[in-house]
N, CA, C, O and CB atoms as a CASP TS submission, in Angstrom:
PFRMAT TS
TARGET T0000
AUTHOR 0000-0000-0000
METHOD Language model
MODEL 1
PARENT N/A
ATOM      1  N   MET     1     105.211 101.146 102.869  1.00  0.00           N
ATOM      2  CA  MET     1     104.895 101.180 101.454  1.00  0.00           C
ATOM      3  C   MET     1     103.552 101.878 101.325  1.00  0.00           C
ATOM      4  O   MET     1     102.618 101.585 102.072  1.00  0.00           O
ATOM      5  CB  MET     1     104.869  99.738 100.822  1.00  0.00           C
ATOM      6  N   ARG     2     103.457 102.797 100.382  1.00  0.00           N
ATOM      7  CA  ARG     2     102.224 103.575 100.289  1.00  0.00           C
ATOM      8  C   ARG     2     101.868 103.864  98.831  1.00  0.00           C
ATOM      9  O   ARG     2     102.720 104.254  98.032  1.00  0.00           O
ATOM     10  CB  ARG     2     102.363 104.890 101.070  1.00  0.00           C
ATOM     11  N   LEU     3     100.605 103.666  98.507  1.00  0.00           N
ATOM     12  CA  LEU     3     100.042 104.013  97.201  1.00  0.00           C
ATOM     13  C   LEU     3     100.746 103.353  96.018  1.00  0.00           C
ATOM     14  O   LEU     3     101.116 104.012  95.046  1.00  0.00           O
ATOM     15  CB  LEU     3     100.082 105.491  97.024  1.00  0.00           C
ATOM     16  N   LEU     4     100.918 102.069  96.123  1.00  0.00           N
ATOM     17  CA  LEU     4     101.468 101.312  95.013  1.00  0.00           C
ATOM     18  C   LEU     4     100.318 100.976  94.068  1.00  0.00           C
ATOM     19  O   LEU     4      99.306 100.420  94.496  1.00  0.00           O
ATOM     20  CB  LEU     4     102.202 100.018  95.509  1.00  0.00           C
ATOM     21  N   ALA     5     100.466 101.306  92.796  1.00  0.00           N
ATOM     22  CA  ALA     5      99.395 101.042  91.829  1.00  0.00           C
ATOM     23  C   ALA     5      99.990 100.671  90.474  1.00  0.00           C
ATOM     24  O   ALA     5     101.095 101.084  90.121  1.00  0.00           O
ATOM     25  CB  ALA     5      98.466 102.273  91.689  1.00  0.00           C
ATOM     26  N   VAL     6      99.228  99.886  89.735  1.00  0.00           N
ATOM     27  CA  VAL     6      99.625  99.463  88.395  1.00  0.00           C
ATOM     28  C   VAL     6      98.445  99.733  87.466  1.00  0.00           C
ATOM     29  O   VAL     6      97.302  99.435  87.810  1.00  0.00           O
ATOM     30  CB  VAL     6     100.049  97.940  88.364  1.00  0.00           C
ATOM     31  N   THR     7      98.714 100.287  86.308  1.00  0.00           N
ATOM     32  CA  THR     7      97.642 100.569  85.351  1.00  0.00           C
ATOM     33  C   THR     7      96.991  99.263  84.903  1.00  0.00           C
ATOM     34  O   THR     7      97.634  98.213  84.910  1.00  0.00           O
ATOM     35  CB  THR     7      98.186 101.352  84.126  1.00  0.00           C
ATOM     36  N   PRO     8      95.726  99.324  84.516  1.00  0.00           N
ATOM     37  CA  PRO     8      95.056  98.097  84.048  1.00  0.00           C
ATOM     38  C   PRO     8      95.813  97.405  82.916  1.00  0.00           C
ATOM     39  O   PRO     8      95.827  96.175  82.850  1.00  0.00           O
ATOM     40  CB  PRO     8      93.645  98.422  83.581  1.00  0.00           C
ATOM     41  N   GLU     9      96.435  98.163  82.035  1.00  0.00           N
ATOM     42  CA  GLU     9      97.163  97.579  80.900  1.00  0.00           C
ATOM     43  C   GLU     9      98.396  96.790  81.351  1.00  0.00           C
ATOM     44  O   GLU     9      98.821  95.858  80.668  1.00  0.00           O
ATOM     45  CB  GLU     9      97.584  98.681  79.927  1.00  0.00           C
ATOM     46  N   ALA    10      98.966  97.162  82.492  1.00  0.00           N
ATOM     47  CA  ALA    10     100.191  96.520  82.980  1.00  0.00           C
ATOM     48  C   ALA    10      99.910  95.355  83.921  1.00  0.00           C
ATOM     49  O   ALA    10     100.835  94.624  84.276  1.00  0.00           O
ATOM     50  CB  ALA    10     101.060  97.538  83.685  1.00  0.00           C
ATOM     51  N   ARG    11      98.677  95.165  84.328  1.00  0.00           N
ATOM     52  CA  ARG    11      98.344  94.108  85.286  1.00  0.00           C
ATOM     53  C   ARG    11      98.541  92.730  84.676  1.00  0.00           C
ATOM     54  O   ARG    11      98.310  92.518  83.486  1.00  0.00           O
ATOM     55  CB  ARG    11      96.903  94.261  85.770  1.00  0.00           C
ATOM     56  N   GLY    12      98.971  91.803  85.514  1.00  0.00           N
ATOM     57  CA  GLY    12      99.200  90.431  85.079  1.00  0.00           C
ATOM     58  C   GLY    12     100.533  90.218  84.388  1.00  0.00           C
ATOM     59  O   GLY    12     100.776  89.153  83.821  1.00  0.00           O
ATOM     60  N   LYS    13     101.394  91.216  84.429  1.00  0.00           N
ATOM     61  CA  LYS    13     102.694  91.128  83.750  1.00  0.00           C
ATOM     62  C   LYS    13     103.871  91.163  84.721  1.00  0.00           C
ATOM     63  O   LYS    13     105.023  91.269  84.299  1.00  0.00           O
ATOM     64  CB  LYS    13     102.832  92.262  82.752  1.00  0.00           C
ATOM     65  N   GLY    14     103.587  91.073  86.018  1.00  0.00           N
ATOM     66  CA  GLY    14     104.667  91.063  87.000  1.00  0.00           C
ATOM     67  C   GLY    14     105.133  92.430  87.456  1.00  0.00           C
ATOM     68  O   GLY    14     106.102  92.537  88.209  1.00  0.00           O
ATOM     69  N   VAL    15     104.458  93.475  87.012  1.00  0.00           N
ATOM     70  CA  VAL    15     104.869  94.833  87.359  1.00  0.00           C
ATOM     71  C   VAL    15     104.686  95.089  88.858  1.00  0.00           C
ATOM     72  O   VAL    15     105.584  95.618  89.513  1.00  0.00           O
ATOM     73  CB  VAL    15     104.068  95.863  86.540  1.00  0.00           C
ATOM     74  N   ALA    16     103.536  94.718  89.391  1.00  0.00           N
ATOM     75  CA  ALA    16     103.285  94.943  90.825  1.00  0.00           C
ATOM     76  C   ALA    16     104.300  94.187  91.669  1.00  0.00           C
ATOM     77  O   ALA    16     104.833  94.725  92.640  1.00  0.00           O
ATOM     78  CB  ALA    16     101.850  94.507  91.205  1.00  0.00           C
ATOM     79  N   GLN    17     104.566  92.943  91.300  1.00  0.00           N
ATOM     80  CA  GLN    17     105.546  92.156  92.048  1.00  0.00           C
ATOM     81  C   GLN    17     106.918  92.824  91.994  1.00  0.00           C
ATOM     82  O   GLN    17     107.613  92.884  93.009  1.00  0.00           O
ATOM     83  CB  GLN    17     105.628  90.720  91.490  1.00  0.00           C
ATOM     84  N   ALA    18     107.313  93.322  90.832  1.00  0.00           N
ATOM     85  CA  ALA    18     108.609  94.002  90.706  1.00  0.00           C
ATOM     86  C   ALA    18     108.653  95.251  91.578  1.00  0.00           C
ATOM     87  O   ALA    18     109.678  95.536  92.196  1.00  0.00           O
ATOM     88  CB  ALA    18     108.883  94.375  89.239  1.00  0.00           C
ATOM     89  N   LEU    19     107.552  95.997  91.635  1.00  0.00           N
ATOM     90  CA  LEU    19     107.508  97.196  92.471  1.00  0.00           C
ATOM     91  C   LEU    19     107.622  96.847  93.951  1.00  0.00           C
ATOM     92  O   LEU    19     108.330  97.521  94.700  1.00  0.00           O
ATOM     93  CB  LEU    19     106.217  97.972  92.216  1.00  0.00           C
ATOM     94  N   VAL    20     106.925  95.795  94.369  1.00  0.00           N
ATOM     95  CA  VAL    20     106.999  95.382  95.772  1.00  0.00           C
ATOM     96  C   VAL    20     108.420  94.933  96.105  1.00  0.00           C
ATOM     97  O   VAL    20     108.949  95.285  97.160  1.00  0.00           O
ATOM     98  CB  VAL    20     105.986  94.243  96.066  1.00  0.00           C
ATOM     99  N   HIS    21     109.034  94.165  95.224  1.00  0.00           N
ATOM    100  CA  HIS    21     110.407  93.713  95.481  1.00  0.00           C
ATOM    101  C   HIS    21     111.386  94.893  95.522  1.00  0.00           C
ATOM    102  O   HIS    21     112.355  94.864  96.280  1.00  0.00           O
ATOM    103  CB  HIS    21     110.845  92.705  94.404  1.00  0.00           C
ATOM    104  N   GLU    22     111.143  95.908  94.729  1.00  0.00           N
ATOM    105  CA  GLU    22     111.984  97.112  94.795  1.00  0.00           C
ATOM    106  C   GLU    22     111.810  97.810  96.135  1.00  0.00           C
ATOM    107  O   GLU    22     112.787  98.286  96.714  1.00  0.00           O
ATOM    108  CB  GLU    22     111.642  98.081  93.644  1.00  0.00           C
ATOM    109  N   CYS    23     110.588  97.878  96.631  1.00  0.00           N
ATOM    110  CA  CYS    23     110.349  98.464  97.955  1.00  0.00           C
ATOM    111  C   CYS    23     111.064  97.660  99.033  1.00  0.00           C
ATOM    112  O   CYS    23     111.646  98.233  99.954  1.00  0.00           O
ATOM    113  CB  CYS    23     108.837  98.530  98.256  1.00  0.00           C
ATOM    114  N   ILE    24     111.024  96.346  98.924  1.00  0.00           N
ATOM    115  CA  ILE    24     111.710  95.487  99.891  1.00  0.00           C
ATOM    116  C   ILE    24     113.218  95.711  99.813  1.00  0.00           C
ATOM    117  O   ILE    24     113.885  95.808 100.842  1.00  0.00           O
ATOM    118  CB  ILE    24     111.372  93.997  99.639  1.00  0.00           C
ATOM    119  N   LYS    25     113.745  95.793  98.622  1.00  0.00           N
ATOM    120  CA  LYS    25     115.183  96.046  98.428  1.00  0.00           C
ATOM    121  C   LYS    25     115.604  97.350  99.085  1.00  0.00           C
ATOM    122  O   LYS    25     116.632  97.410  99.760  1.00  0.00           O
ATOM    123  CB  LYS    25     115.528  96.082  96.931  1.00  0.00           C
ATOM    124  N   ARG    26     114.813  98.385  98.888  1.00  0.00           N
ATOM    125  CA  ARG    26     115.146  99.684  99.477  1.00  0.00           C
ATOM    126  C   ARG    26     115.029  99.660 100.997  1.00  0.00           C
ATOM    127  O   ARG    26     115.785 100.332 101.698  1.00  0.00           O
ATOM    128  CB  ARG    26     114.238 100.771  98.905  1.00  0.00           C
ATOM    129  N   THR    27     114.076  98.879 101.497  1.00  0.00           N
ATOM    130  CA  THR    27     113.925  98.721 102.939  1.00  0.00           C
ATOM    131  C   THR    27     115.171  98.059 103.518  1.00  0.00           C
ATOM    132  O   THR    27     115.679  98.479 104.558  1.00  0.00           O
ATOM    133  CB  THR    27     112.663  97.893 103.272  1.00  0.00           C
ATOM    134  N   LYS    28     115.656  97.029 102.844  1.00  0.00           N
ATOM    135  CA  LYS    28     116.874  96.346 103.295  1.00  0.00           C
ATOM    136  C   LYS    28     118.079  97.273 103.242  1.00  0.00           C
ATOM    137  O   LYS    28     118.902  97.280 104.157  1.00  0.00           O
ATOM    138  CB  LYS    28     117.137  95.103 102.443  1.00  0.00           C
ATOM    139  N   GLU    29     118.187  98.059 102.169  1.00  0.00           N
ATOM    140  CA  GLU    29     119.313  98.985 102.030  1.00  0.00           C
ATOM    141  C   GLU    29     119.351 100.005 103.162  1.00  0.00           C
ATOM    142  O   GLU    29     120.425 100.432 103.587  1.00  0.00           O
ATOM    143  CB  GLU    29     119.238  99.706 100.691  1.00  0.00           C
ATOM    144  N   LYS    30     118.194 100.385 103.637  1.00  0.00           N
ATOM    145  CA  LYS    30     118.116 101.351 104.744  1.00  0.00           C
ATOM    146  C   LYS    30     118.249 100.669 106.104  1.00  0.00           C
ATOM    147  O   LYS    30     118.215 101.317 107.150  1.00  0.00           O
ATOM    148  CB  LYS    30     116.796 102.121 104.682  1.00  0.00           C
ATOM    149  N   ARG    31     118.400  99.347 106.061  1.00  0.00           N
ATOM    150  CA  ARG    31     118.590  98.533 107.271  1.00  0.00           C
ATOM    151  C   ARG    31     117.410  98.590 108.232  1.00  0.00           C
ATOM    152  O   ARG    31     117.581  98.497 109.448  1.00  0.00           O
ATOM    153  CB  ARG    31     119.832  98.979 107.993  1.00  0.00           C
ATOM    154  N   PHE    32     116.215  98.742 107.679  1.00  0.00           N
ATOM    155  CA  PHE    32     115.008  98.643 108.493  1.00  0.00           C
ATOM    156  C   PHE    32     114.723  97.163 108.727  1.00  0.00           C
ATOM    157  O   PHE    32     115.165  96.313 107.954  1.00  0.00           O
ATOM    158  CB  PHE    32     113.787  99.358 107.805  1.00  0.00           C
ATOM    159  N   ASP    33     113.994  96.860 109.780  1.00  0.00           N
ATOM    160  CA  ASP    33     113.751  95.457 110.095  1.00  0.00           C
ATOM    161  C   ASP    33     112.411  94.936 109.582  1.00  0.00           C
ATOM    162  O   ASP    33     112.108  93.753 109.736  1.00  0.00           O
ATOM    163  CB  ASP    33     113.824  95.260 111.572  1.00  0.00           C
ATOM    164  N   ALA    34     111.606  95.812 108.972  1.00  0.00           N
ATOM    165  CA  ALA    34     110.307  95.371 108.451  1.00  0.00           C
ATOM    166  C   ALA    34     109.772  96.389 107.456  1.00  0.00           C
ATOM    167  O   ALA    34     110.193  97.544 107.414  1.00  0.00           O
ATOM    168  CB  ALA    34     109.295  95.160 109.602  1.00  0.00           C
ATOM    169  N   ILE    35     108.836  95.915 106.666  1.00  0.00           N
ATOM    170  CA  ILE    35     108.084  96.794 105.777  1.00  0.00           C
ATOM    171  C   ILE    35     106.607  96.512 106.052  1.00  0.00           C
ATOM    172  O   ILE    35     106.200  95.357 106.172  1.00  0.00           O
ATOM    173  CB  ILE    35     108.460  96.560 104.244  1.00  0.00           C
ATOM    174  N   VAL    36     105.820  97.568 106.150  1.00  0.00           N
ATOM    175  CA  VAL    36     104.401  97.419 106.471  1.00  0.00           C
ATOM    176  C   VAL    36     103.552  98.143 105.436  1.00  0.00           C
ATOM    177  O   VAL    36     104.016  99.049 104.743  1.00  0.00           O
ATOM    178  CB  VAL    36     104.099  97.956 107.886  1.00  0.00           C
ATOM    179  N   LEU    37     102.301  97.720 105.352  1.00  0.00           N
ATOM    180  CA  LEU    37     101.376  98.368 104.427  1.00  0.00           C
ATOM    181  C   LEU    37      99.950  98.136 104.897  1.00  0.00           C
ATOM    182  O   LEU    37      99.690  97.281 105.743  1.00  0.00           O
ATOM    183  CB  LEU    37     101.569  97.839 102.983  1.00  0.00           C
ATOM    184  N   HIS    38      99.050  98.896 104.346  1.00  0.00           N
ATOM    185  CA  HIS    38      97.615  98.704 104.576  1.00  0.00           C
ATOM    186  C   HIS    38      96.935  98.553 103.220  1.00  0.00           C
ATOM    187  O   HIS    38      97.329  99.184 102.239  1.00  0.00           O
ATOM    188  CB  HIS    38      96.996  99.900 105.390  1.00  0.00           C
ATOM    189  N   THR    39      95.910  97.709 103.181  1.00  0.00           N
ATOM    190  CA  THR    39      95.103  97.521 101.988  1.00  0.00           C
ATOM    191  C   THR    39      93.692  97.130 102.427  1.00  0.00           C
ATOM    192  O   THR    39      93.436  96.980 103.622  1.00  0.00           O
ATOM    193  CB  THR    39      95.728  96.438 101.043  1.00  0.00           C
ATOM    194  N   ALA    40      92.797  96.967 101.492  1.00  0.00           N
ATOM    195  CA  ALA    40      91.412  96.656 101.837  1.00  0.00           C
ATOM    196  C   ALA    40      90.917  95.475 101.000  1.00  0.00           C
ATOM    197  O   ALA    40      91.537  95.111 100.001  1.00  0.00           O
ATOM    198  CB  ALA    40      90.504  97.892 101.623  1.00  0.00           C
ATOM    199  N   ASP    41      89.804  94.884 101.412  1.00  0.00           N
ATOM    200  CA  ASP    41      89.274  93.692 100.758  1.00  0.00           C
ATOM    201  C   ASP    41      88.994  93.874  99.274  1.00  0.00           C
ATOM    202  O   ASP    41      89.064  92.909  98.513  1.00  0.00           O
ATOM    203  CB  ASP    41      88.024  93.267 101.440  1.00  0.00           C
ATOM    204  N   PHE    42      88.676  95.095  98.849  1.00  0.00           N
ATOM    205  CA  PHE    42      88.387  95.288  97.425  1.00  0.00           C
ATOM    206  C   PHE    42      89.650  95.179  96.569  1.00  0.00           C
ATOM    207  O   PHE    42      89.571  95.211  95.341  1.00  0.00           O
ATOM    208  CB  PHE    42      87.727  96.648  97.203  1.00  0.00           C
ATOM    209  N   MET    43      90.811  95.051  97.209  1.00  0.00           N
ATOM    210  CA  MET    43      92.082  94.873  96.495  1.00  0.00           C
ATOM    211  C   MET    43      92.563  93.429  96.694  1.00  0.00           C
ATOM    212  O   MET    43      93.673  93.190  97.169  1.00  0.00           O
ATOM    213  CB  MET    43      93.166  95.899  97.002  1.00  0.00           C
ATOM    214  N   LYS    44      91.717  92.490  96.326  1.00  0.00           N
ATOM    215  CA  LYS    44      91.987  91.066  96.554  1.00  0.00           C
ATOM    216  C   LYS    44      93.271  90.589  95.881  1.00  0.00           C
ATOM    217  O   LYS    44      94.035  89.839  96.488  1.00  0.00           O
ATOM    218  CB  LYS    44      90.825  90.240  96.059  1.00  0.00           C
ATOM    219  N   SER    45      93.521  91.002  94.654  1.00  0.00           N
ATOM    220  CA  SER    45      94.738  90.542  93.969  1.00  0.00           C
ATOM    221  C   SER    45      95.982  91.099  94.646  1.00  0.00           C
ATOM    222  O   SER    45      97.009  90.421  94.694  1.00  0.00           O
ATOM    223  CB  SER    45      94.715  90.958  92.486  1.00  0.00           C
ATOM    224  N   ALA    46      95.911  92.310  95.166  1.00  0.00           N
ATOM    225  CA  ALA    46      97.049  92.888  95.892  1.00  0.00           C
ATOM    226  C   ALA    46      97.315  92.091  97.163  1.00  0.00           C
ATOM    227  O   ALA    46      98.466  91.786  97.477  1.00  0.00           O
ATOM    228  CB  ALA    46      96.788  94.378  96.234  1.00  0.00           C
ATOM    229  N   MET    47      96.258  91.755  97.894  1.00  0.00           N
ATOM    230  CA  MET    47      96.446  90.984  99.127  1.00  0.00           C
ATOM    231  C   MET    47      97.045  89.615  98.831  1.00  0.00           C
ATOM    232  O   MET    47      97.887  89.136  99.592  1.00  0.00           O
ATOM    233  CB  MET    47      95.111  90.823  99.868  1.00  0.00           C
ATOM    234  N   LYS    48      96.632  88.982  97.751  1.00  0.00           N
ATOM    235  CA  LYS    48      97.200  87.688  97.370  1.00  0.00           C
ATOM    236  C   LYS    48      98.688  87.838  97.051  1.00  0.00           C
ATOM    237  O   LYS    48      99.501  86.999  97.439  1.00  0.00           O
ATOM    238  CB  LYS    48      96.444  87.097  96.154  1.00  0.00           C
ATOM    239  N   LEU    49      99.033  88.903  96.350  1.00  0.00           N
ATOM    240  CA  LEU    49     100.435  89.159  96.018  1.00  0.00           C
ATOM    241  C   LEU    49     101.254  89.338  97.287  1.00  0.00           C
ATOM    242  O   LEU    49     102.307  88.718  97.438  1.00  0.00           O
ATOM    243  CB  LEU    49     100.563  90.404  95.119  1.00  0.00           C
ATOM    244  N   TYR    50     100.786  90.173  98.196  1.00  0.00           N
ATOM    245  CA  TYR    50     101.528  90.429  99.427  1.00  0.00           C
ATOM    246  C   TYR    50     101.722  89.140 100.215  1.00  0.00           C
ATOM    247  O   TYR    50     102.815  88.882 100.718  1.00  0.00           O
ATOM    248  CB  TYR    50     100.804  91.473 100.286  1.00  0.00           C
ATOM    249  N   GLU    51     100.685  88.337 100.327  1.00  0.00           N
ATOM    250  CA  GLU    51     100.793  87.078 101.070  1.00  0.00           C
ATOM    251  C   GLU    51     101.749  86.112 100.371  1.00  0.00           C
ATOM    252  O   GLU    51     102.513  85.411 101.034  1.00  0.00           O
ATOM    253  CB  GLU    51      99.407  86.427 101.230  1.00  0.00           C
ATOM    254  N   ARG    52     101.714  86.071  99.044  1.00  0.00           N
ATOM    255  CA  ARG    52     102.610  85.192  98.279  1.00  0.00           C
ATOM    256  C   ARG    52     104.076  85.590  98.507  1.00  0.00           C
ATOM    257  O   ARG    52     104.956  84.731  98.556  1.00  0.00           O
ATOM    258  CB  ARG    52     102.266  85.251  96.764  1.00  0.00           C
ATOM    259  N   ILE    53     104.325  86.883  98.644  1.00  0.00           N
ATOM    260  CA  ILE    53     105.689  87.376  98.868  1.00  0.00           C
ATOM    261  C   ILE    53     106.145  87.112 100.303  1.00  0.00           C
ATOM    262  O   ILE    53     107.346  87.061 100.569  1.00  0.00           O
ATOM    263  CB  ILE    53     105.771  88.880  98.561  1.00  0.00           C
ATOM    264  N   GLY    54     105.202  86.944 101.223  1.00  0.00           N
ATOM    265  CA  GLY    54     105.571  86.634 102.594  1.00  0.00           C
ATOM    266  C   GLY    54     105.059  87.596 103.648  1.00  0.00           C
ATOM    267  O   GLY    54     105.352  87.432 104.832  1.00  0.00           O
ATOM    268  N   PHE    55     104.292  88.604 103.231  1.00  0.00           N
ATOM    269  CA  PHE    55     103.692  89.518 104.195  1.00  0.00           C
ATOM    270  C   PHE    55     102.701  88.744 105.059  1.00  0.00           C
ATOM    271  O   PHE    55     102.023  87.835 104.581  1.00  0.00           O
ATOM    272  CB  PHE    55     102.991  90.710 103.476  1.00  0.00           C
ATOM    273  N   GLU    56     102.628  89.110 106.319  1.00  0.00           N
ATOM    274  CA  GLU    56     101.697  88.484 107.248  1.00  0.00           C
ATOM    275  C   GLU    56     100.700  89.512 107.740  1.00  0.00           C
ATOM    276  O   GLU    56     101.019  90.692 107.882  1.00  0.00           O
ATOM    277  CB  GLU    56     102.443  87.845 108.431  1.00  0.00           C
ATOM    278  N   ARG    57      99.488  89.047 107.999  1.00  0.00           N
ATOM    279  CA  ARG    57      98.430  89.931 108.523  1.00  0.00           C
ATOM    280  C   ARG    57      98.740  90.356 109.943  1.00  0.00           C
ATOM    281  O   ARG    57      99.234  89.567 110.749  1.00  0.00           O
ATOM    282  CB  ARG    57      97.060  89.233 108.474  1.00  0.00           C
ATOM    283  N   HIS    58      98.447  91.595 110.236  1.00  0.00           N
ATOM    284  CA  HIS    58      98.571  92.152 111.587  1.00  0.00           C
ATOM    285  C   HIS    58      97.269  92.873 111.914  1.00  0.00           C
ATOM    286  O   HIS    58      97.217  94.103 111.917  1.00  0.00           O
ATOM    287  CB  HIS    58      99.806  93.126 111.704  1.00  0.00           C
ATOM    288  N   PRO    59      96.209  92.096 112.192  1.00  0.00           N
ATOM    289  CA  PRO    59      94.880  92.690 112.403  1.00  0.00           C
ATOM    290  C   PRO    59      94.811  93.683 113.555  1.00  0.00           C
ATOM    291  O   PRO    59      93.896  94.505 113.603  1.00  0.00           O
ATOM    292  CB  PRO    59      93.885  91.606 112.645  1.00  0.00           C
ATOM    293  N   GLN    60      95.756  93.623 114.479  1.00  0.00           N
ATOM    294  CA  GLN    60      95.750  94.581 115.587  1.00  0.00           C
ATOM    295  C   GLN    60      96.013  96.004 115.091  1.00  0.00           C
ATOM    296  O   GLN    60      95.801  96.965 115.831  1.00  0.00           O
ATOM    297  CB  GLN    60      96.798  94.188 116.636  1.00  0.00           C
ATOM    298  N   HIS    61      96.476  96.146 113.839  1.00  0.00           N
ATOM    299  CA  HIS    61      96.731  97.467 113.260  1.00  0.00           C
ATOM    300  C   HIS    61      95.733  97.838 112.163  1.00  0.00           C
ATOM    301  O   HIS    61      95.926  98.827 111.456  1.00  0.00           O
ATOM    302  CB  HIS    61      98.134  97.517 112.702  1.00  0.00           C
ATOM    303  N   ASP    62      94.671  97.050 112.021  1.00  0.00           N
ATOM    304  CA  ASP    62      93.589  97.384 111.084  1.00  0.00           C
ATOM    305  C   ASP    62      92.845  98.616 111.603  1.00  0.00           C
ATOM    306  O   ASP    62      92.855  98.907 112.799  1.00  0.00           O
ATOM    307  CB  ASP    62      92.604  96.174 110.902  1.00  0.00           C
ATOM    308  N   PHE    63      92.203  99.327 110.686  1.00  0.00           N
ATOM    309  CA  PHE    63      91.356 100.444 111.107  1.00  0.00           C
ATOM    310  C   PHE    63      90.288 100.717 110.056  1.00  0.00           C
ATOM    311  O   PHE    63      90.373 100.237 108.925  1.00  0.00           O
ATOM    312  CB  PHE    63      92.202 101.711 111.353  1.00  0.00           C
ATOM    313  N   GLU    64      89.294 101.487 110.442  1.00  0.00           N
ATOM    314  CA  GLU    64      88.180 101.853 109.567  1.00  0.00           C
ATOM    315  C   GLU    64      88.165 103.382 109.464  1.00  0.00           C
ATOM    316  O   GLU    64      87.540 104.043 110.294  1.00  0.00           O
ATOM    317  CB  GLU    64      86.797 101.294 110.115  1.00  0.00           C
ATOM    318  N   PRO    65      88.838 103.953 108.465  1.00  0.00           N
ATOM    319  CA  PRO    65      89.040 105.409 108.421  1.00  0.00           C
ATOM    320  C   PRO    65      87.780 106.242 108.234  1.00  0.00           C
ATOM    321  O   PRO    65      87.705 107.356 108.753  1.00  0.00           O
ATOM    322  CB  PRO    65      89.974 105.731 107.328  1.00  0.00           C
ATOM    323  N   ALA    66      86.796 105.739 107.512  1.00  0.00           N
ATOM    324  CA  ALA    66      85.619 106.567 107.200  1.00  0.00           C
ATOM    325  C   ALA    66      84.356 106.103 107.917  1.00  0.00           C
ATOM    326  O   ALA    66      83.266 106.608 107.646  1.00  0.00           O
ATOM    327  CB  ALA    66      85.372 106.566 105.707  1.00  0.00           C
ATOM    328  N   ASN    67      84.494 105.150 108.825  1.00  0.00           N
ATOM    329  CA  ASN    67      83.323 104.601 109.517  1.00  0.00           C
ATOM    330  C   ASN    67      82.220 104.185 108.545  1.00  0.00           C
ATOM    331  O   ASN    67      81.034 104.399 108.796  1.00  0.00           O
ATOM    332  CB  ASN    67      82.775 105.621 110.504  1.00  0.00           C
ATOM    333  N   ASP    68      82.643 103.583 107.426  1.00  0.00           N
ATOM    334  CA  ASP    68      81.696 103.175 106.391  1.00  0.00           C
ATOM    335  C   ASP    68      81.699 101.660 106.157  1.00  0.00           C
ATOM    336  O   ASP    68      81.138 101.170 105.177  1.00  0.00           O
ATOM    337  CB  ASP    68      82.015 103.894 105.092  1.00  0.00           C
ATOM    338  N   GLY    69      82.333 100.939 107.062  1.00  0.00           N
ATOM    339  CA  GLY    69      82.400  99.490 106.932  1.00  0.00           C
ATOM    340  C   GLY    69      83.603  98.983 106.164  1.00  0.00           C
ATOM    341  O   GLY    69      83.843  97.776 106.136  1.00  0.00           O
ATOM    342  N   VAL    70      84.372  99.872 105.537  1.00  0.00           N
ATOM    343  CA  VAL    70      85.571  99.464 104.806  1.00  0.00           C
ATOM    344  C   VAL    70      86.740  99.435 105.794  1.00  0.00           C
ATOM    345  O   VAL    70      87.190 100.471 106.282  1.00  0.00           O
ATOM    346  CB  VAL    70      85.867 100.438 103.599  1.00  0.00           C
ATOM    347  N   VAL    71      87.214  98.233 106.069  1.00  0.00           N
ATOM    348  CA  VAL    71      88.325  98.056 107.001  1.00  0.00           C
ATOM    349  C   VAL    71      89.627  98.032 106.205  1.00  0.00           C
ATOM    350  O   VAL    71      89.769  97.286 105.236  1.00  0.00           O
ATOM    351  CB  VAL    71      88.156  96.746 107.843  1.00  0.00           C
ATOM    352  N   VAL    72      90.558  98.852 106.631  1.00  0.00           N
ATOM    353  CA  VAL    72      91.883  98.885 106.026  1.00  0.00           C
ATOM    354  C   VAL    72      92.735  97.888 106.814  1.00  0.00           C
ATOM    355  O   VAL    72      92.909  98.025 108.025  1.00  0.00           O
ATOM    356  CB  VAL    72      92.510 100.352 106.043  1.00  0.00           C
ATOM    357  N   LYS    73      93.259  96.893 106.118  1.00  0.00           N
ATOM    358  CA  LYS    73      93.944  95.780 106.758  1.00  0.00           C
ATOM    359  C   LYS    73      95.457  95.961 106.726  1.00  0.00           C
ATOM    360  O   LYS    73      96.025  96.382 105.718  1.00  0.00           O
ATOM    361  CB  LYS    73      93.562  94.473 106.087  1.00  0.00           C
ATOM    362  N   ALA    74      96.093  95.636 107.840  1.00  0.00           N
ATOM    363  CA  ALA    74      97.535  95.788 107.985  1.00  0.00           C
ATOM    364  C   ALA    74      98.264  94.490 107.625  1.00  0.00           C
ATOM    365  O   ALA    74      97.821  93.390 107.956  1.00  0.00           O
ATOM    366  CB  ALA    74      97.882  96.212 109.417  1.00  0.00           C
ATOM    367  N   PHE    75      99.399  94.657 106.933  1.00  0.00           N
ATOM    368  CA  PHE    75     100.287  93.561 106.592  1.00  0.00           C
ATOM    369  C   PHE    75     101.709  93.977 106.948  1.00  0.00           C
ATOM    370  O   PHE    75     102.046  95.160 106.911  1.00  0.00           O
ATOM    371  CB  PHE    75     100.167  93.182 105.082  1.00  0.00           C
ATOM    372  N   ARG    76     102.548  92.988 107.296  1.00  0.00           N
ATOM    373  CA  ARG    76     103.939  93.262 107.670  1.00  0.00           C
ATOM    374  C   ARG    76     104.831  92.171 107.126  1.00  0.00           C
ATOM    375  O   ARG    76     104.470  90.994 107.122  1.00  0.00           O
ATOM    376  CB  ARG    76     104.095  93.372 109.205  1.00  0.00           C
ATOM    377  N   LEU    77     106.012  92.579 106.663  1.00  0.00           N
ATOM    378  CA  LEU    77     107.037  91.635 106.217  1.00  0.00           C
ATOM    379  C   LEU    77     108.301  91.910 107.014  1.00  0.00           C
ATOM    380  O   LEU    77     108.862  93.003 106.940  1.00  0.00           O
ATOM    381  CB  LEU    77     107.304  91.754 104.673  1.00  0.00           C
ATOM    382  N   SER    78     108.750  90.919 107.776  1.00  0.00           N
ATOM    383  CA  SER    78     110.001  91.074 108.515  1.00  0.00           C
ATOM    384  C   SER    78     111.155  90.946 107.537  1.00  0.00           C
ATOM    385  O   SER    78     111.131  90.109 106.634  1.00  0.00           O
ATOM    386  CB  SER    78     110.121  90.022 109.661  1.00  0.00           C
ATOM    387  N   ILE    79     112.147  91.771 107.725  1.00  0.00           N
ATOM    388  CA  ILE    79     113.320  91.774 106.849  1.00  0.00           C
ATOM    389  C   ILE    79     114.475  91.083 107.564  1.00  0.00           C
ATOM    390  O   ILE    79     115.568  90.971 107.008  1.00  0.00           O
ATOM    391  CB  ILE    79     113.714  93.228 106.438  1.00  0.00           C
TER
END
């Protein structure tokens, strides 16, 4: 899953959750065994959503792309 975003006006209305569930549905249709994503601490509400849906942290796949202290965190959902 990459670059999922919701406009400020649409936040808090279930749009992000619907988008994530659509990504999961498409992952299942393609018969993949997992869906993965990366996010960062400044996206706290996104991380809460992913964890609520069942994504688990995979810190072994975290990375720091710009060497600026911002760690991009890995999450995975088994299908």
